KENU-371273 format. One record per residue: x negated, y, z of N, C-alpha, C, O, CB in turn; residue number from 1. Coordinates in nm, 4 decimals, m for minus. Glycine has a CB too. Layout:
// residues N
nx = X | ny = Y | nz = Z | cax = X | cay = Y | caz = Z | cx = X | cy = Y | cz = Z | ox = X | oy = Y | oz = Z | cbx = X | cby = Y | cbz = Z | n = NUM $
...
//
This chain:
// residues 73
nx = m12.9928 | ny = 17.4047 | nz = 6.2503 | cax = m13.1174 | cay = 17.4056 | caz = 6.3074 | cx = m13.2199 | cy = 17.3962 | cz = 6.1817 | ox = m13.2083 | oy = 17.3055 | oz = 6.0993 | cbx = m13.1303 | cby = 17.2857 | cbz = 6.4151 | n = 1 $
nx = m13.3212 | ny = 17.4960 | nz = 6.1719 | cax = m13.4084 | cay = 17.4887 | caz = 6.0532 | cx = m13.5435 | cy = 17.4163 | cz = 6.0900 | ox = m13.5856 | oy = 17.4147 | oz = 6.2056 | cbx = m13.4366 | cby = 17.6358 | cbz = 5.9969 | n = 2 $
nx = m13.6038 | ny = 17.3612 | nz = 5.9925 | cax = m13.7274 | cay = 17.2862 | caz = 6.0159 | cx = m13.8589 | cy = 17.3738 | cz = 6.0477 | ox = m13.8817 | oy = 17.4711 | oz = 5.9758 | cbx = m13.7524 | cby = 17.2011 | cbz = 5.8914 | n = 3 $
nx = m13.9354 | ny = 17.3455 | nz = 6.1413 | cax = m14.0386 | cay = 17.4235 | caz = 6.1653 | cx = m14.1567 | cy = 17.3959 | cz = 6.1090 | ox = m14.1552 | oy = 17.2998 | oz = 6.0322 | cbx = m14.0550 | cby = 17.4323 | cbz = 6.2798 | n = 4 $
nx = m14.2699 | ny = 17.4572 | nz = 6.1255 | cax = m14.3972 | cay = 17.4439 | caz = 6.0259 | cx = m14.4885 | cy = 17.4132 | cz = 6.1619 | ox = m14.4759 | oy = 17.4687 | oz = 6.2710 | cbx = m14.4485 | cby = 17.6069 | cbz = 5.9116 | n = 5 $
nx = m14.5749 | ny = 17.3193 | nz = 6.1287 | cax = m14.6606 | cay = 17.3077 | caz = 6.2313 | cx = m14.8129 | cy = 17.3402 | cz = 6.1549 | ox = m14.8239 | oy = 17.2973 | oz = 6.0400 | cbx = m14.6411 | cby = 17.1544 | cbz = 6.3044 | n = 6 $
nx = m14.9041 | ny = 17.3977 | nz = 6.2012 | cax = m15.0491 | cay = 17.4012 | caz = 6.1440 | cx = m15.1423 | cy = 17.3368 | cz = 6.2362 | ox = m15.1376 | oy = 17.3483 | oz = 6.3587 | cbx = m15.1006 | cby = 17.5470 | cbz = 6.1179 | n = 7 $
nx = m15.2293 | ny = 17.2666 | nz = 6.1683 | cax = m15.3353 | cay = 17.2067 | caz = 6.2357 | cx = m15.4740 | cy = 17.2087 | cz = 6.1588 | ox = m15.4848 | oy = 17.1770 | oz = 6.0403 | cbx = m15.2944 | cby = 17.0697 | cbz = 6.2659 | n = 8 $
nx = m15.5738 | ny = 17.2474 | nz = 6.2357 | cax = m15.6946 | cay = 17.2399 | caz = 6.1586 | cx = m15.7555 | cy = 17.1147 | cz = 6.1137 | ox = m15.7184 | oy = 17.0163 | oz = 6.1777 | cbx = m15.7845 | cby = 17.2991 | cbz = 6.2246 | n = 9 $
nx = m15.8261 | ny = 17.0970 | nz = 6.0348 | cax = m15.8891 | cay = 16.9853 | caz = 5.9905 | cx = m15.9491 | cy = 16.9010 | cz = 6.1159 | ox = m15.9253 | oy = 16.7834 | oz = 6.1436 | cbx = m15.9958 | cby = 17.0290 | cbz = 5.8895 | n = 10 $
nx = m16.0435 | ny = 17.0037 | nz = 6.1924 | cax = m16.1162 | cay = 16.9257 | caz = 6.3088 | cx = m16.0033 | cy = 16.8720 | cz = 6.4126 | ox = m16.0230 | oy = 16.7670 | oz = 6.4737 | cbx = m16.2293 | cby = 17.0308 | cbz = 6.3929 | n = 11 $
nx = m15.9001 | ny = 16.9374 | nz = 6.4280 | cax = m15.7808 | cay = 16.8857 | caz = 6.5174 | cx = m15.7159 | cy = 16.7611 | cz = 6.4693 | ox = m15.6776 | oy = 16.6623 | oz = 6.5320 | cbx = m15.6687 | cby = 16.9911 | cbz = 6.5272 | n = 12 $
nx = m15.7129 | ny = 16.7877 | nz = 6.3515 | cax = m15.6526 | cay = 16.6374 | caz = 6.2634 | cx = m15.7481 | cy = 16.5239 | cz = 6.2907 | ox = m15.7137 | oy = 16.4199 | oz = 6.3469 | cbx = m15.6488 | cby = 16.6528 | cbz = 6.0752 | n = 13 $
nx = m15.8692 | ny = 16.5496 | nz = 6.2479 | cax = m15.9646 | cay = 16.4349 | caz = 6.2539 | cx = m15.9624 | cy = 16.3753 | cz = 6.4140 | ox = m15.9655 | oy = 16.2536 | oz = 6.4322 | cbx = m16.1249 | cby = 16.4910 | cbz = 6.2053 | n = 14 $
nx = m15.9571 | ny = 16.4665 | nz = 6.5231 | cax = m15.9606 | cay = 16.4304 | caz = 6.6649 | cx = m15.8222 | cy = 16.3605 | cz = 6.6916 | ox = m15.8178 | oy = 16.2718 | oz = 6.7769 | cbx = m15.9853 | cby = 16.5627 | cbz = 6.7615 | n = 15 $
nx = m15.7058 | ny = 16.3975 | nz = 6.6205 | cax = m15.5945 | cay = 16.3208 | caz = 6.6349 | cx = m15.5854 | cy = 16.1741 | cz = 6.5877 | ox = m15.5255 | oy = 16.0806 | oz = 6.6410 | cbx = m15.5028 | cby = 16.3880 | cbz = 6.5775 | n = 16 $
nx = m15.6576 | ny = 16.1765 | nz = 6.4772 | cax = m15.6453 | cay = 16.0494 | caz = 6.3825 | cx = m15.7355 | cy = 15.9513 | cz = 6.4876 | ox = m15.6977 | oy = 15.8446 | oz = 6.5360 | cbx = m15.7216 | cby = 16.0726 | cbz = 6.1981 | n = 17 $
nx = m15.8494 | ny = 16.0103 | nz = 6.5060 | cax = m15.9567 | cay = 15.9192 | caz = 6.6254 | cx = m15.8661 | cy = 15.8676 | cz = 6.7242 | ox = m15.8417 | oy = 15.7475 | oz = 6.7359 | cbx = m16.0832 | cby = 16.0201 | cbz = 6.7202 | n = 18 $
nx = m15.8131 | ny = 15.9637 | nz = 6.7995 | cax = m15.7365 | cay = 15.9215 | caz = 6.9241 | cx = m15.6367 | cy = 15.8103 | cz = 6.9005 | ox = m15.6314 | oy = 15.7090 | oz = 6.9703 | cbx = m15.6604 | cby = 16.0408 | cbz = 6.9826 | n = 19 $
nx = m15.5592 | ny = 15.8354 | nz = 6.7991 | cax = m15.4471 | cay = 15.7501 | caz = 6.7612 | cx = m15.5007 | cy = 15.5948 | cz = 6.7316 | ox = m15.4485 | oy = 15.4946 | oz = 6.7805 | cbx = m15.3741 | cby = 15.8169 | cbz = 6.6275 | n = 20 $
nx = m15.6179 | ny = 15.5954 | nz = 6.6398 | cax = m15.6876 | cay = 15.4839 | caz = 6.5932 | cx = m15.7270 | cy = 15.4108 | cz = 6.7333 | ox = m15.6889 | oy = 15.2956 | oz = 6.7540 | cbx = m15.8166 | cby = 15.5277 | cbz = 6.4951 | n = 21 $
nx = m15.7998 | ny = 15.4777 | nz = 6.8225 | cax = m15.8555 | cay = 15.4157 | caz = 6.9346 | cx = m15.7222 | cy = 15.3488 | cz = 7.0327 | ox = m15.7257 | oy = 15.2415 | oz = 7.0929 | cbx = m15.9508 | cby = 15.5356 | cbz = 7.0152 | n = 22 $
nx = m15.6290 | ny = 15.4281 | nz = 7.0286 | cax = m15.5064 | cay = 15.3990 | caz = 7.1091 | cx = m15.4520 | cy = 15.2533 | cz = 7.0574 | ox = m15.4242 | oy = 15.1609 | oz = 7.1338 | cbx = m15.3891 | cby = 15.5237 | cbz = 7.0879 | n = 23 $
nx = m15.4418 | ny = 15.2486 | nz = 6.9200 | cax = m15.3846 | cay = 15.1428 | caz = 6.8349 | cx = m15.4693 | cy = 15.0028 | cz = 6.8637 | ox = m15.4204 | oy = 14.8942 | oz = 6.8946 | cbx = m15.3934 | cby = 15.1909 | cbz = 6.6719 | n = 24 $
nx = m15.5933 | ny = 15.0313 | nz = 6.8473 | cax = m15.6960 | cay = 14.9272 | caz = 6.8893 | cx = m15.6907 | cy = 14.8738 | cz = 7.0247 | ox = m15.7170 | oy = 14.7556 | oz = 7.0466 | cbx = m15.8263 | cby = 14.9793 | cbz = 6.8751 | n = 25 $
nx = m15.6620 | ny = 14.9452 | nz = 7.1050 | cax = m15.6722 | cay = 14.9125 | caz = 7.2608 | cx = m15.5334 | cy = 14.8281 | cz = 7.2792 | ox = m15.5324 | oy = 14.7166 | oz = 7.3314 | cbx = m15.6799 | cby = 15.0668 | cbz = 7.3709 | n = 26 $
nx = m15.4161 | ny = 14.8939 | nz = 7.2304 | cax = m15.2801 | cay = 14.8100 | caz = 7.2550 | cx = m15.2749 | cy = 14.6812 | cz = 7.1531 | ox = m15.2077 | oy = 14.5800 | oz = 7.1732 | cbx = m15.1375 | cby = 14.9134 | cbz = 7.2246 | n = 27 $
nx = m15.3509 | ny = 14.7030 | nz = 7.0511 | cax = m15.3189 | cay = 14.5679 | caz = 6.9537 | cx = m15.4506 | cy = 14.5275 | cz = 6.9062 | ox = m15.4888 | oy = 14.5561 | oz = 6.7927 | cbx = m15.2150 | cby = 14.5966 | cbz = 6.8127 | n = 28 $
nx = m15.5381 | ny = 14.4465 | nz = 7.0092 | cax = m15.6663 | cay = 14.3948 | caz = 6.9925 | cx = m15.6530 | cy = 14.3008 | cz = 6.8799 | ox = m15.7420 | oy = 14.2954 | oz = 6.7950 | cbx = m15.7215 | cby = 14.3308 | cbz = 7.1181 | n = 29 $
nx = m15.5403 | ny = 14.2207 | nz = 6.8725 | cax = m15.5294 | cay = 14.1002 | caz = 6.7812 | cx = m15.5489 | cy = 14.1589 | cz = 6.6268 | ox = m15.6093 | oy = 14.0929 | oz = 6.5422 | cbx = m15.3731 | cby = 14.0202 | cbz = 6.8029 | n = 30 $
nx = m15.4911 | ny = 14.2910 | nz = 6.5984 | cax = m15.5176 | cay = 14.3437 | caz = 6.4735 | cx = m15.6666 | cy = 14.3426 | cz = 6.4254 | ox = m15.7039 | oy = 14.2914 | oz = 6.3199 | cbx = m15.4676 | cby = 14.4753 | cbz = 6.4744 | n = 31 $
nx = m15.7496 | ny = 14.4076 | nz = 6.5194 | cax = m15.8944 | cay = 14.3812 | caz = 6.5036 | cx = m15.9370 | cy = 14.2510 | cz = 6.4956 | ox = m16.0098 | oy = 14.2223 | oz = 6.4007 | cbx = m15.9643 | cby = 14.4338 | cbz = 6.6022 | n = 32 $
nx = m15.9079 | ny = 14.1678 | nz = 6.5735 | cax = m15.9522 | cay = 14.0189 | caz = 6.5681 | cx = m15.9193 | cy = 13.9510 | cz = 6.4414 | ox = m16.0034 | oy = 13.8877 | oz = 6.3776 | cbx = m15.8874 | cby = 13.9373 | cbz = 6.6796 | n = 33 $
nx = m15.7841 | ny = 13.9660 | nz = 6.4021 | cax = m15.7461 | cay = 13.9001 | caz = 6.2578 | cx = m15.8306 | cy = 13.9627 | cz = 6.1531 | ox = m15.8848 | oy = 13.8904 | oz = 6.0694 | cbx = m15.5858 | cby = 13.9232 | cbz = 6.2139 | n = 34 $
nx = m15.8486 | ny = 14.1118 | nz = 6.1511 | cax = m15.9507 | cay = 14.1539 | caz = 6.0453 | cx = m16.0663 | cy = 14.0929 | cz = 6.0492 | ox = m16.1062 | oy = 14.0430 | oz = 5.9439 | cbx = m15.9828 | cby = 14.2844 | cbz = 6.0478 | n = 35 $
nx = m16.1455 | ny = 14.0820 | nz = 6.1657 | cax = m16.2698 | cay = 14.0433 | caz = 6.1754 | cx = m16.2766 | cy = 13.8906 | cz = 6.1213 | ox = m16.3621 | oy = 13.8573 | oz = 6.0393 | cbx = m16.3159 | cby = 14.0644 | cbz = 6.3191 | n = 36 $
nx = m16.1897 | ny = 13.8089 | nz = 6.1681 | cax = m16.1797 | cay = 13.6684 | caz = 6.1304 | cx = m16.1688 | cy = 13.6499 | cz = 5.9883 | ox = m16.2347 | oy = 13.5663 | oz = 5.9264 | cbx = m16.0675 | cby = 13.6044 | cbz = 6.1938 | n = 37 $
nx = m16.0699 | ny = 13.7426 | nz = 5.9274 | cax = m16.0567 | cay = 13.7317 | caz = 5.7897 | cx = m16.1653 | cy = 13.7588 | cz = 5.7014 | ox = m16.1879 | oy = 13.6900 | oz = 5.6019 | cbx = m15.9632 | cby = 13.8049 | cbz = 5.7545 | n = 38 $
nx = m16.2363 | ny = 13.8622 | nz = 5.7375 | cax = m16.3676 | cay = 13.9094 | caz = 5.6868 | cx = m16.4724 | cy = 13.7959 | cz = 5.6918 | ox = m16.5363 | oy = 13.7645 | oz = 5.5914 | cbx = m16.4177 | cby = 14.0324 | cbz = 5.7710 | n = 39 $
nx = m16.4874 | ny = 13.7382 | nz = 5.8053 | cax = m16.5686 | cay = 13.6155 | caz = 5.8082 | cx = m16.5498 | cy = 13.4994 | cz = 5.7345 | ox = m16.6425 | oy = 13.4288 | oz = 5.6950 | cbx = m16.5702 | cby = 13.5740 | cbz = 5.9181 | n = 40 $
nx = m16.4242 | ny = 13.4767 | nz = 5.7137 | cax = m16.3725 | cay = 13.3657 | caz = 5.6170 | cx = m16.3970 | cy = 13.3898 | cz = 5.4887 | ox = m16.4371 | oy = 13.3016 | oz = 5.4127 | cbx = m16.2334 | cby = 13.3421 | cbz = 5.6228 | n = 41 $
nx = m16.3691 | ny = 13.5451 | nz = 5.4425 | cax = m16.4080 | cay = 13.5782 | caz = 5.3154 | cx = m16.5338 | cy = 13.5676 | cz = 5.2818 | ox = m16.5560 | oy = 13.5215 | oz = 5.1699 | cbx = m16.3763 | cby = 13.6883 | cbz = 5.2879 | n = 42 $
nx = m16.6438 | ny = 13.6047 | nz = 5.3636 | cax = m16.7827 | cay = 13.5933 | caz = 5.3538 | cx = m16.8214 | cy = 13.4331 | cz = 5.3342 | ox = m16.8936 | oy = 13.3937 | oz = 5.2426 | cbx = m16.8486 | cby = 13.6598 | cbz = 5.4859 | n = 43 $
nx = m16.7741 | ny = 13.3644 | nz = 5.4143 | cax = m16.8085 | cay = 13.2037 | caz = 5.3980 | cx = m16.7407 | cy = 13.1424 | cz = 5.2719 | ox = m16.7951 | oy = 13.0465 | oz = 5.2171 | cbx = m16.7524 | cby = 13.1140 | cbz = 5.5328 | n = 44 $
nx = m16.6223 | ny = 13.1944 | nz = 5.2230 | cax = m16.5818 | cay = 13.1431 | caz = 5.0947 | cx = m16.6625 | cy = 13.1992 | cz = 4.9956 | ox = m16.6993 | oy = 13.1188 | oz = 4.9100 | cbx = m16.4434 | cby = 13.1673 | cbz = 5.0646 | n = 45 $
nx = m16.6998 | ny = 13.3124 | nz = 4.9831 | cax = m16.7897 | cay = 13.3768 | caz = 4.8911 | cx = m16.9269 | cy = 13.3007 | cz = 4.8886 | ox = m16.9836 | oy = 13.2734 | oz = 4.7828 | cbx = m16.8082 | cby = 13.5267 | cbz = 4.9316 | n = 46 $
nx = m16.9724 | ny = 13.2710 | nz = 5.0020 | cax = m17.1076 | cay = 13.2127 | caz = 5.0068 | cx = m17.0826 | cy = 13.0563 | cz = 4.9618 | ox = m17.1823 | oy = 13.0065 | oz = 4.9096 | cbx = m17.1782 | cby = 13.2294 | cbz = 5.1657 | n = 47 $
nx = m16.9801 | ny = 12.9786 | nz = 4.9710 | cax = m16.9556 | cay = 12.8469 | caz = 4.9252 | cx = m16.9083 | cy = 12.8440 | cz = 4.7733 | ox = m16.9195 | oy = 12.7397 | oz = 4.7089 | cbx = m16.8514 | cby = 12.7828 | cbz = 5.0172 | n = 48 $
nx = m16.8565 | ny = 12.9566 | nz = 4.7180 | cax = m16.8292 | cay = 12.9592 | caz = 4.5926 | cx = m16.9763 | cy = 13.0011 | cz = 4.4934 | ox = m16.9945 | oy = 12.9740 | oz = 4.3747 | cbx = m16.7052 | cby = 13.0613 | cbz = 4.5839 | n = 49 $
nx = m17.0618 | ny = 13.0697 | nz = 4.5811 | cax = m17.2023 | cay = 13.1001 | caz = 4.5256 | cx = m17.2665 | cy = 12.9838 | cz = 4.5057 | ox = m17.3163 | oy = 12.9581 | oz = 4.3961 | cbx = m17.2885 | cby = 13.1846 | cbz = 4.6115 | n = 50 $
nx = m17.2735 | ny = 12.8903 | nz = 4.6212 | cax = m17.3436 | cay = 12.7641 | caz = 4.6208 | cx = m17.2793 | cy = 12.6621 | cz = 4.5322 | ox = m17.3453 | oy = 12.5700 | oz = 4.4841 | cbx = m17.3532 | cby = 12.7111 | cbz = 4.7573 | n = 51 $
nx = m17.1559 | ny = 12.6768 | nz = 4.5107 | cax = m17.0892 | cay = 12.5931 | caz = 4.4341 | cx = m17.1249 | cy = 12.6027 | cz = 4.2770 | ox = m17.1336 | oy = 12.5061 | oz = 4.2013 | cbx = m16.9511 | cby = 12.6173 | cbz = 4.4618 | n = 52 $
nx = m17.1444 | ny = 12.7414 | nz = 4.2421 | cax = m17.1934 | cay = 12.7624 | caz = 4.0949 | cx = m17.3209 | cy = 12.7030 | cz = 4.0679 | ox = m17.3538 | oy = 12.6672 | oz = 3.9547 | cbx = m17.2067 | cby = 12.9082 | cbz = 4.0586 | n = 53 $
nx = m17.3992 | ny = 12.6907 | nz = 4.1774 | cax = m17.5465 | cay = 12.6612 | caz = 4.1587 | cx = m17.5516 | cy = 12.4904 | cz = 4.1319 | ox = m17.6428 | oy = 12.4420 | oz = 4.0649 | cbx = m17.6415 | cby = 12.7144 | cbz = 4.3085 | n = 54 $
nx = m17.4520 | ny = 12.4125 | nz = 4.1872 | cax = m17.4465 | cay = 12.2797 | caz = 4.1877 | cx = m17.3858 | cy = 12.2215 | cz = 4.0646 | ox = m17.3041 | oy = 12.2865 | oz = 3.9994 | cbx = m17.3807 | cby = 12.2398 | cbz = 4.2997 | n = 55 $
nx = m17.4275 | ny = 12.0859 | nz = 4.0259 | cax = m17.3660 | cay = 12.0280 | caz = 3.9002 | cx = m17.2302 | cy = 11.9990 | cz = 3.9381 | ox = m17.1968 | oy = 11.9715 | oz = 4.0534 | cbx = m17.4385 | cby = 11.8977 | cbz = 3.8437 | n = 56 $
nx = m17.1491 | ny = 12.0059 | nz = 3.8351 | cax = m17.0077 | cay = 11.9573 | caz = 3.8444 | cx = m16.9856 | cy = 11.8141 | cz = 3.8483 | ox = m17.0630 | oy = 11.7307 | oz = 3.8013 | cbx = m16.9327 | cby = 12.0050 | cbz = 3.7357 | n = 57 $
nx = m16.8583 | ny = 11.7864 | nz = 3.9164 | cax = m16.8230 | cay = 11.6360 | caz = 3.9378 | cx = m16.6760 | cy = 11.6326 | cz = 3.8771 | ox = m16.6061 | oy = 11.7328 | oz = 3.8620 | cbx = m16.8287 | cby = 11.5833 | cbz = 4.1107 | n = 58 $
nx = m16.6421 | ny = 11.5117 | nz = 3.8467 | cax = m16.5150 | cay = 11.4853 | caz = 3.7866 | cx = m16.4146 | cy = 11.4757 | cz = 3.8954 | ox = m16.4482 | oy = 11.4534 | oz = 4.0117 | cbx = m16.5173 | cby = 11.3596 | cbz = 3.7019 | n = 59 $
nx = m16.2937 | ny = 11.4921 | nz = 3.8589 | cax = m16.1849 | cay = 11.4740 | caz = 3.9746 | cx = m16.1712 | cy = 11.3264 | cz = 4.0001 | ox = m16.1137 | oy = 11.2998 | oz = 4.1057 | cbx = m16.0338 | cby = 11.5366 | cbz = 3.9345 | n = 60 $
nx = m16.2061 | ny = 11.2372 | nz = 3.9364 | cax = m16.2033 | cay = 11.1012 | caz = 3.9754 | cx = m16.3071 | cy = 11.0829 | cz = 4.0924 | ox = m16.2708 | oy = 11.0291 | oz = 4.1970 | cbx = m16.2342 | cby = 11.0085 | cbz = 3.8517 | n = 61 $
nx = m16.4419 | ny = 11.1296 | nz = 4.0743 | cax = m16.5272 | cay = 11.1158 | caz = 4.1740 | cx = m16.4928 | cy = 11.1942 | cz = 4.3138 | ox = m16.5357 | oy = 11.1590 | oz = 4.4237 | cbx = m16.6512 | cby = 11.1550 | cbz = 4.1189 | n = 62 $
nx = m16.4258 | ny = 11.2828 | nz = 4.2949 | cax = m16.3838 | cay = 11.3786 | caz = 4.4253 | cx = m16.2618 | cy = 11.2654 | cz = 4.4863 | ox = m16.2629 | oy = 11.2426 | oz = 4.6073 | cbx = m16.3058 | cby = 11.5719 | cbz = 4.3706 | n = 63 $
nx = m16.1830 | ny = 11.2133 | nz = 4.4188 | cax = m16.0749 | cay = 11.1369 | caz = 4.4832 | cx = m16.1338 | cy = 11.0155 | cz = 4.5271 | ox = m16.0865 | oy = 10.9754 | oz = 4.6335 | cbx = m15.9557 | cby = 11.1093 | cbz = 4.3934 | n = 64 $
nx = m16.2391 | ny = 10.9320 | nz = 4.4680 | cax = m16.3157 | cay = 10.8292 | caz = 4.5105 | cx = m16.3745 | cy = 10.8649 | cz = 4.6458 | ox = m16.3705 | oy = 10.7896 | oz = 4.7431 | cbx = m16.4173 | cby = 10.7973 | cbz = 4.4102 | n = 65 $
nx = m16.4288 | ny = 10.9847 | nz = 4.6445 | cax = m16.5065 | cay = 11.0125 | caz = 4.7869 | cx = m16.3869 | cy = 11.0475 | cz = 4.8969 | ox = m16.3909 | oy = 11.0025 | oz = 5.0114 | cbx = m16.6265 | cby = 11.1584 | cbz = 4.7732 | n = 66 $
nx = m16.3004 | ny = 11.1167 | nz = 4.8578 | cax = m16.1770 | cay = 11.1183 | caz = 4.9624 | cx = m16.1350 | cy = 11.0033 | cz = 5.0153 | ox = m16.1205 | oy = 10.9820 | oz = 5.1357 | cbx = m16.0590 | cby = 11.1689 | cbz = 4.9100 | n = 67 $
nx = m16.1114 | ny = 10.9145 | nz = 4.9110 | cax = m16.0549 | cay = 10.7472 | caz = 4.9601 | cx = m16.1660 | cy = 10.6917 | cz = 5.0379 | ox = m16.1349 | oy = 10.6152 | oz = 5.1292 | cbx = m16.0228 | cby = 10.6248 | cbz = 4.8194 | n = 68 $
nx = m16.2786 | ny = 10.7144 | nz = 5.0197 | cax = m16.3843 | cay = 10.6533 | caz = 5.0892 | cx = m16.3788 | cy = 10.7029 | cz = 5.2507 | ox = m16.3895 | oy = 10.6315 | oz = 5.3504 | cbx = m16.5249 | cby = 10.6936 | cbz = 5.0128 | n = 69 $
nx = m16.3616 | ny = 10.8274 | nz = 5.2441 | cax = m16.3517 | cay = 10.8877 | caz = 5.3851 | cx = m16.2301 | cy = 10.8424 | cz = 5.4579 | ox = m16.2387 | oy = 10.8111 | oz = 5.5767 | cbx = m16.3489 | cby = 11.0421 | cbz = 5.3804 | n = 70 $
nx = m16.1214 | ny = 10.8374 | nz = 5.3957 | cax = m15.9970 | cay = 10.7758 | caz = 5.4529 | cx = m15.9988 | cy = 10.6346 | cz = 5.5151 | ox = m15.9322 | oy = 10.6015 | oz = 5.6132 | cbx = m15.9007 | cby = 10.7715 | cbz = 5.3488 | n = 71 $
nx = m16.0747 | ny = 10.5635 | nz = 5.4529 | cax = m16.1025 | cay = 10.4127 | caz = 5.4864 | cx = m16.1982 | cy = 10.4061 | cz = 5.5954 | ox = m16.1895 | oy = 10.3108 | oz = 5.6728 | cbx = m16.1611 | cby = 10.3295 | cbz = 5.3635 | n = 72 $
nx = m16.2986 | ny = 10.5037 | nz = 5.6143 | cax = m16.3819 | cay = 10.4937 | caz = 5.7286 | cx = m16.3110 | cy = 10.5151 | cz = 5.8796 | ox = m16.3795 | oy = 10.5073 | oz = 5.9816 | cbx = m16.4906 | cby = 10.5968 | cbz = 5.7057 | n = 73 $
//
């Protein structure tokens, strides 16, 4: 049995890809939710890093001292 050839126009391929993408999103909403959550977390981390660069540095000892004070509260 030979292998057949299928010819598809770029417009038909575009429609097929869009329909497939929509179907995946409908069936696997969790994939989109996970991607959005990860993007929001990345934005938050980037903002925190940007703010951290602007603030003065503290020593490791100061950090652990502050953490110990929180534990005792």
